[in-house]
N, C-alpha and C positions, 0 to 999 in steps of 0.2 A: 576768095573762099566760096565754096559752094556746098550746100547741105546735101547729103546723099543718104537717105534711109538710115538714120541713126549714126552717121559718120560725117566727118568733115575732111575735105581734101584741101591740101595746100600745095601749090606748085611753086617750086623754087628754081630759077634759072641762074646759073653762075657761069659766066664766061661761055665756053662752048659746051658745058656739061648741063644736061637736063636732069634735074632731080625732083622727084615727087614724094611727098609725105602725106599719108592718109591715117586718120585715127578712127577707131571703131570702139563702141562701148563694150562689145563682147564678141565672141566667136560667131554667134548667129547673125549679128549685123554684118560682119565681114563676109560671111557666106552669102547673105542676101545681096550684097554689093558686088559679088563675083570675084573677090580677092583670091579665093582658092582656085577657082576655074581659070583665072588669068595667070596663075602661077606665082603671084607675089607673096602669098602666104603658104607655107608647107602644111600638109595635112596633119602632121604630127602635133600641131598646136592643140592642146586639150580643150574639151567642150566647155569647161567652165573658165577659160581664159577671159580676162576683162581688161579694160583700158589698154587695148591693143594699139600700138603705133607701128606703122610699117613705112619705111622710107626706102626708095630704090633709085639707083642711078641708071637711066635709060641707056647711056653710052657704054657703061661697063657691065651692066646686068647684075651688079652687086646690090644686095638687100640688107638692111638693118631692121630688126624687129625688137620691140619691147612689149611685154605684157605682165600682168599680175595673175597669181593663182589664189583662190579663196582660202584653201585649206592646206595644212601641212601634209595631210594624207594624199591629196591630189598632186602636190609637188613631188612626193616620193614616187607615186605612180608614174608621173611624167619622167622623172630621172631614170626610172627602170627601163623606159623605152629607148633611152639614148645610151651610147657607149662612152665610157670615160675616155678622155683624150689621153693618148699614150705618148704623143709627140708634142713638141712646142708648136705653136701656131703663130703665124705672122699675119696680122690684120692691119692693113694700111689705113691710116687716118683718112676719113672721107669728109670731114668738115661739119658733121652734124653736131650742133651745139648741145643737144640733149644726150648724146652718147658719152658714157663715162670714159675719161682719158685713160684710166688704167686698163681699158679693154681695147687699146690700140697699140700697134707695134708688135714686138715679140711677146706673145702670151705664154707664160710658163705656169703650169698647173700648180707647182709648189708656191710660187709667189702670189698667185691669185688666191690660193687657199688662205694665206696669211691675211688677205684683205676681205675674207668672207665669201669668196666665190668658189664654186665647183665648176670645172671646165669639162665640156663634153664635145664630141665630134661624131658626125656620121656622113656617109656618102649620100649625095642627092641623086636618087634614081639610078644608082649604079654608075654614075659618071666618074671617070678617073680624074677629071680636072675640077669639077664643081664640088665645092665643099660646103657642108652645113655645120656650123658650130653653135655652141650655146654656153653661156656663162650664167650660172644660177646663184643668186644671192639668197641663201636659205632664210636668213634672219627676217628679210622683208618679203620673201616669196616672189621676188622679181626675177624675170627671165629675160635675158638679152640674147638674141639669136642673130646670126649672120649667114649669108650665102655669098660665096666668092667664086670666081672662075667663070668660064663660058659654058 
């Protein structure tokens, strides 16, 4: 573990897969650490996001992100910047212990809604293969985001 300007980095090596997990107290500490410049965090993350956890797999380029939003109003603003998912999404398990199991495998908007999540998806930088998705648990203002593909 190494302290990095308000954040803590944890490197996990599993077999041939190199996976890195970093936590930031808020968006500004993530910005200072260069997480946005390096492309690990998407710019769409709101300015008042806190308790940000970002984990990525260097071999696959996949990223998992979790953060909290302070207010319901900010949550609604964030939701408005995303598009509701119109198709089912398949999110392969990546072995992160903190990632909710109900957000792995085939993600169906109607089933997730019954569990308190809203499902969103957008293209990452116009890429046809790289996807950015989000599941938002409105009751707790928790946001789970992922990026898949090359």
